[in-house]
C-alpha positions as a Python dict, from the first residue, in 0.01 Angstrom:
ca = {
    (1, 'M'): (0, 0, 0),
    (2, 'T'): (148, -207, -277),
    (3, 'V'): (-30, -519, -392),
    (4, 'H'): (182, -812, -507),
    (5, 'P'): (-41, -1040, -714),
    (6, 'Q'): (79, -1395, -743),
    (7, 'P'): (-2, -1676, -985),
    (8, 'G'): (-197, -1975, -868),
    (9, 'A'): (100, -2212, -846),
    (10, 'A'): (225, -2330, -510),
    (11, 'P'): (561, -2186, -397),
    (12, 'S'): (881, -2369, -486),
    (13, 'G'): (938, -2671, -266),
    (14, 'S'): (575, -2692, -154),
    (15, 'P'): (346, -2940, -333),
    (16, 'P'): (9, -2802, -444),
    (17, 'D'): (-296, -2894, -243),
    (18, 'P'): (-468, -3162, -455),
    (19, 'D'): (-805, -3039, -333),
    (20, 'G'): (-726, -2671, -380),
    (21, 'P'): (-938, -2456, -613),
    (22, 'D'): (-821, -2308, -942),
    (23, 'A'): (-688, -1952, -897),
    (24, 'T'): (-828, -1805, -1219),
    (25, 'R'): (-1168, -1960, -1165),
    (26, 'E'): (-1191, -1829, -809),
    (27, 'R'): (-1095, -1475, -910),
    (28, 'E'): (-1360, -1480, -1183),
    (29, 'R'): (-1617, -1623, -943),
    (30, 'W'): (-1580, -1348, -685),
    (31, 'T'): (-1554, -1072, -942),
    (32, 'A'): (-1888, -1187, -1085),
    (33, 'S'): (-2044, -1208, -736),
    (34, 'A'): (-1921, -872, -604),
    (35, 'D'): (-2245, -683, -674),
    (36, 'A'): (-2448, -943, -485),
    (37, 'W'): (-2222, -918, -180),
    (38, 'D'): (-2265, -541, -178),
    (39, 'R'): (-2643, -570, -224),
    (40, 'W'): (-2685, -816, 63),
    (41, 'A'): (-2430, -668, 304),
    (42, 'D'): (-2676, -454, 500),
    (43, 'P'): (-2969, -701, 512),
    (44, 'M'): (-2731, -974, 631),
    (45, 'A'): (-2549, -761, 890),
    (46, 'D'): (-2727, -899, 1197),
    (47, 'L'): (-2673, -1258, 1088),
    (48, 'A'): (-2310, -1179, 1009),
    (49, 'D'): (-2256, -1037, 1357),
    (50, 'K'): (-2359, -1368, 1512),
    (51, 'L'): (-2061, -1520, 1336),
    (52, 'N'): (-1827, -1225, 1387),
    (53, 'R'): (-1851, -1225, 1765),
    (54, 'P'): (-1729, -1580, 1829),
    (55, 'L'): (-1450, -1536, 1573),
    (56, 'L'): (-1324, -1217, 1738),
    (57, 'D'): (-1357, -1380, 2079),
    (58, 'A'): (-1152, -1676, 1959),
    (59, 'V'): (-870, -1459, 1827),
    (60, 'G'): (-870, -1260, 2153),
    (61, 'L'): (-898, -910, 2004),
    (62, 'V'): (-902, -636, 2269),
    (63, 'E'): (-905, -258, 2260),
    (64, 'G'): (-592, -95, 2125),
    (65, 'E'): (-470, -390, 1917),
    (66, 'R'): (-386, -409, 1546),
    (67, 'L'): (-584, -661, 1340),
    (68, 'L'): (-565, -768, 977),
    (69, 'D'): (-881, -919, 830),
    (70, 'L'): (-835, -1129, 518),
    (71, 'A'): (-1101, -1187, 251),
    (72, 'S'): (-1313, -911, 404),
    (73, 'G'): (-1555, -898, 114),
    (74, 'A'): (-1830, -651, 205),
    (75, 'G'): (-1665, -572, 538),
    (76, 'E'): (-1715, -866, 771),
    (77, 'P'): (-1578, -903, 1031),
    (78, 'A'): (-1354, -598, 981),
    (79, 'L'): (-1631, -353, 1075),
    (80, 'S'): (-1707, -539, 1396),
    (81, 'A'): (-1336, -571, 1473),
    (82, 'A'): (-1283, -195, 1440),
    (83, 'R'): (-1548, -127, 1700),
    (84, 'R'): (-1383, -375, 1936),
    (85, 'A'): (-1028, -245, 1877),
    (86, 'G'): (-1148, 110, 1944),
    (87, 'P'): (-988, 442, 1849),
    (88, 'A'): (-650, 336, 1987),
    (89, 'G'): (-643, 23, 1770),
    (90, 'L'): (-610, -37, 1398),
    (91, 'V'): (-808, -271, 1173),
    (92, 'V'): (-718, -328, 809),
    (93, 'G'): (-956, -524, 589),
    (94, 'S'): (-834, -680, 265),
    (95, 'D'): (-954, -880, -31),
    (96, 'L'): (-793, -1021, -344),
    (97, 'V'): (-1075, -884, -565),
    (98, 'P'): (-1107, -504, -525),
    (99, 'G'): (-1469, -512, -643),
    (100, 'M'): (-1561, -731, -346),
    (101, 'M'): (-1476, -441, -114),
    (102, 'T'): (-1714, -193, -277),
    (103, 'G'): (-1979, -267, -17),
    (104, 'A'): (-1727, -245, 267),
    (105, 'I'): (-1606, 99, 159),
    (106, 'R'): (-1966, 218, 119),
    (107, 'R'): (-2055, 94, 466),
    (108, 'V'): (-1754, 263, 626),
    (109, 'R'): (-1881, 601, 505),
    (110, 'G'): (-2189, 559, 723),
    (111, 'T'): (-2000, 438, 1029),
    (112, 'D'): (-1989, 638, 1351),
    (113, 'G'): (-1680, 575, 1560),
    (114, 'P'): (-1381, 356, 1480),
    (115, 'A'): (-1376, 216, 1128),
    (116, 'P'): (-1137, -11, 938),
    (117, 'S'): (-933, 84, 636),
    (118, 'F'): (-935, -143, 332),
    (119, 'A'): (-666, -251, 87),
    (120, 'A'): (-653, -496, -200),
    (121, 'A'): (-414, -774, -105),
    (122, 'D'): (-318, -1125, -213),
    (123, 'M'): (-297, -1357, 88),
    (124, 'T'): (6, -1530, -61),
    (125, 'A'): (208, -1205, -78),
    (126, 'L'): (75, -964, 184),
    (127, 'P'): (191, -602, 142),
    (128, 'F'): (261, -555, 514),
    (129, 'A'): (575, -554, 727),
    (130, 'D'): (686, -844, 943),
    (131, 'A'): (514, -856, 1284),
    (132, 'A'): (279, -569, 1186),
    (133, 'F'): (-34, -709, 1353),
    (134, 'D'): (-141, -850, 1687),
    (135, 'R'): (-425, -1055, 1536),
    (136, 'V'): (-534, -1188, 1197),
    (137, 'T'): (-885, -1307, 1109),
    (138, 'C'): (-1032, -1468, 801),
    (139, 'R'): (-1401, -1555, 784),
    (140, 'F'): (-1491, -1810, 515),
    (141, 'G'): (-1201, -1709, 291),
    (142, 'I'): (-900, -1935, 338),
    (143, 'M'): (-1075, -2223, 160),
    (144, 'F'): (-1057, -2036, -172),
    (145, 'V'): (-680, -1976, -176),
    (146, 'P'): (-512, -2225, -411),
    (147, 'P'): (-159, -2214, -258),
    (148, 'V'): (-291, -2218, 98),
    (149, 'E'): (48, -2310, 248),
    (150, 'A'): (195, -1986, 113),
    (151, 'A'): (-95, -1786, 256),
    (152, 'L'): (-54, -1936, 603),
    (153, 'R'): (317, -1860, 602),
    (154, 'E'): (237, -1500, 514),
    (155, 'V'): (-13, -1482, 800),
    (156, 'R'): (255, -1608, 1036),
    (157, 'R'): (503, -1352, 903),
    (158, 'V'): (281, -1047, 959),
    (159, 'L'): (186, -1157, 1312),
    (160, 'R'): (391, -1031, 1603),
    (161, 'P'): (546, -1291, 1835),
    (162, 'G'): (267, -1415, 2060),
    (163, 'G'): (-4, -1302, 1818),
    (164, 'K'): (-295, -1517, 1705),
    (165, 'A'): (-478, -1594, 1383),
    (166, 'A'): (-835, -1725, 1368),
    (167, 'F'): (-1004, -1875, 1064),
    (168, 'M'): (-1372, -1956, 1025),
    (169, 'V'): (-1444, -2233, 775),
    (170, 'W'): (-1747, -2443, 687),
    (171, 'G'): (-1793, -2785, 841),
    (172, 'P'): (-1932, -3080, 640),
    (173, 'R'): (-2172, -3014, 356),
    (174, 'S'): (-2424, -3245, 524),
    (175, 'G'): (-2440, -3003, 817),
    (176, 'N'): (-2503, -2698, 599),
    (177, 'G'): (-2852, -2744, 464),
    (178, 'L'): (-2878, -2407, 291),
    (179, 'F'): (-2582, -2470, 62),
    (180, 'A'): (-2667, -2835, 10),
    (181, 'E'): (-3027, -2768, -99),
    (182, 'I'): (-2954, -2467, -318),
    (183, 'G'): (-2655, -2640, -474),
    (184, 'A'): (-2863, -2944, -564),
    (185, 'V'): (-3123, -2731, -743),
    (186, 'V'): (-2865, -2523, -933),
    (187, 'A'): (-2681, -2839, -1040),
    (188, 'G'): (-3010, -2991, -1154),
    (189, 'H'): (-3078, -2696, -1382),
    (190, 'L'): (-2730, -2594, -1495),
    (191, 'G'): (-2519, -2902, -1436),
    (192, 'E'): (-2264, -2969, -1164),
    (193, 'D'): (-1953, -2750, -1190),
    (194, 'G'): (-1802, -2803, -845),
    (195, 'S'): (-1888, -2452, -725),
    (196, 'L'): (-1947, -2572, -370),
    (197, 'D'): (-1641, -2793, -342),
    (198, 'P'): (-1399, -2521, -218),
    (199, 'L'): (-1642, -2423, 60),
    (200, 'F'): (-1588, -2757, 229),
    (201, 'R'): (-1216, -2790, 165),
    (202, 'F'): (-1139, -2779, 539),
    (203, 'A'): (-1453, -2952, 661),
    (204, 'G'): (-1253, -3236, 810),
    (205, 'P'): (-1149, -3178, 1173),
    (206, 'G'): (-779, -3112, 1213),
    (207, 'R'): (-704, -3053, 846),
    (208, 'L'): (-651, -2677, 866),
    (209, 'S'): (-479, -2712, 1205),
    (210, 'A'): (-220, -2942, 1049),
    (211, 'L'): (-147, -2685, 778),
    (212, 'L'): (-114, -2409, 1039),
    (213, 'Q'): (141, -2616, 1229),
    (214, 'A'): (334, -2680, 907),
    (215, 'A'): (337, -2303, 847),
    (216, 'G'): (508, -2238, 1182),
    (217, 'F'): (222, -2199, 1431),
    (218, 'T'): (315, -2377, 1752),
    (219, 'S'): (-35, -2421, 1893),
    (220, 'T'): (-377, -2470, 1741),
    (221, 'A'): (-731, -2509, 1870),
    (222, 'E'): (-1065, -2583, 1704),
    (223, 'S'): (-1425, -2521, 1806),
    (224, 'D'): (-1753, -2584, 1623),
    (225, 'L'): (-2064, -2368, 1581),
    (226, 'T'): (-2382, -2556, 1486),
    (227, 'P'): (-2675, -2313, 1504),
    (228, 'V'): (-3009, -2397, 1345),
    (229, 'R'): (-3178, -2097, 1189),
    (230, 'K'): (-3558, -2094, 1186),
    (231, 'A'): (-3676, -1931, 865),
    (232, 'P'): (-4031, -1850, 753),
    (233, 'A'): (-4123, -2080, 466),
    (234, 'D'): (-4314, -1806, 283),
    (235, 'Q'): (-4008, -1578, 260),
    (236, 'P'): (-3711, -1619, 21),
    (237, 'F'): (-3458, -1648, 304),
    (238, 'W'): (-3240, -1849, 67),
    (239, 'R'): (-3197, -1576, -195),
    (240, 'A'): (-2890, -1415, -39),
    (241, 'A'): (-2705, -1747, -35),
    (242, 'L'): (-2812, -1817, -393),
    (243, 'E'): (-2684, -1485, -526),
    (244, 'M'): (-2369, -1465, -314),
    (245, 'S'): (-2253, -1822, -376),
    (246, 'F'): (-2388, -1881, -727),
    (247, 'G'): (-2396, -1533, -877),
    (248, 'H'): (-2128, -1632, -1125),
    (249, 'R'): (-2361, -1902, -1261),
    (250, 'L'): (-2678, -1693, -1259),
    (251, 'D'): (-2524, -1397, -1441),
    (252, 'G'): (-2666, -1373, -1791),
    (253, 'L'): (-2934, -1640, -1751),
    (254, 'P'): (-3265, -1566, -1926),
    (255, 'P'): (-3527, -1451, -1673),
    (256, 'D'): (-3740, -1760, -1723),
    (257, 'R'): (-3451, -1997, -1642),
    (258, 'R'): (-3362, -1805, -1329),
    (259, 'A'): (-3728, -1797, -1224),
    (260, 'A'): (-3748, -2174, -1265),
    (261, 'I'): (-3443, -2223, -1042),
    (262, 'E'): (-3587, -1998, -773),
    (263, 'A'): (-3925, -2169, -788),
    (264, 'D'): (-3764, -2511, -740),
    (265, 'I'): (-3560, -2384, -445),
    (266, 'A'): (-3872, -2240, -283),
    (267, 'R'): (-4058, -2568, -331),
    (268, 'R'): (-3769, -2767, -191),
    (269, 'F'): (-3759, -2567, 132),
    (270, 'A'): (-4139, -2546, 160),
    (271, 'A'): (-4147, -2926, 168),
    (272, 'Q'): (-3930, -2916, 481),
    (273, 'A'): (-4148, -2666, 668),
    (274, 'V'): (-4318, -2749, 995),
    (275, 'D'): (-4594, -2509, 1094),
    (276, 'G'): (-4463, -2261, 838),
    (277, 'I'): (-4104, -2269, 966),
    (278, 'V'): (-3803, -2420, 788),
    (279, 'P'): (-3515, -2539, 1006),
    (280, 'V'): (-3187, -2441, 838),
    (281, 'P'): (-2888, -2609, 1006),
    (282, 'S'): (-2534, -2478, 963),
    (283, 'H'): (-2197, -2603, 1076),
    (284, 'A'): (-1897, -2371, 1098),
    (285, 'R'): (-1558, -2434, 1255),
    (286, 'I'): (-1317, -2182, 1410),
    (287, 'V'): (-950, -2277, 1387),
    (288, 'V'): (-702, -2071, 1590),
    (289, 'G'): (-325, -2069, 1550),
    (290, 'G'): (-78, -1910, 1788),
}
């Protein structure tokens, strides 16, 4: 498969998203975080599956279908999708940063039964034929694409007539306590650099749906997931989120500075504990286009 990398500018005739992230910065961010995503892929698999299932339900994936998963990272939800599509189906996982897929490729080697294939691919210039897939999924990835309009048009192009695409994005920052608390501590130590801003790019209801309609989708639907995780206060349940979302800022820090950040995060969550348990709310939104 041929990869067609594109610059960060919006396509001709389409104004750039004023809230969109910088392309170079995002590529550097995920390249720096790739090792952390691989390291946490297996420990986070059960938690990931709780998000994978409603996303695959929303897109309507059934046995025998062909699905493209965008921004697969360490393999989610491509691995779950392959099991659902079965041996008669096909699942292709992709990511802009090849290093992000190291964990996914490693995990496939230990998979019994149907498994996805993986290919490096830029969402704004997908290396696949028109109408090649029945379904497209993207879990927490579309927010980081600078020319998002171009990406959504590409998604529409590779979908067969009648196919569906489903995107999982984060809801408001106020509803995602894990990111909000960790981000506040990191900013307090290292300064605010806007690292979290792209995560909440489509937090507003209807915003991504409007872009899907502009890209040629004739119908859209949205649903919210608002689980509250109950985490033991004496365990570093926050460390995966710290390393996966802020690895690019932690890389190269002296051990004492990193230890100070982690100690402050632990204290912050411990102060919220009730009977040794910390409630960790999250708010995700699934946006479907057909």
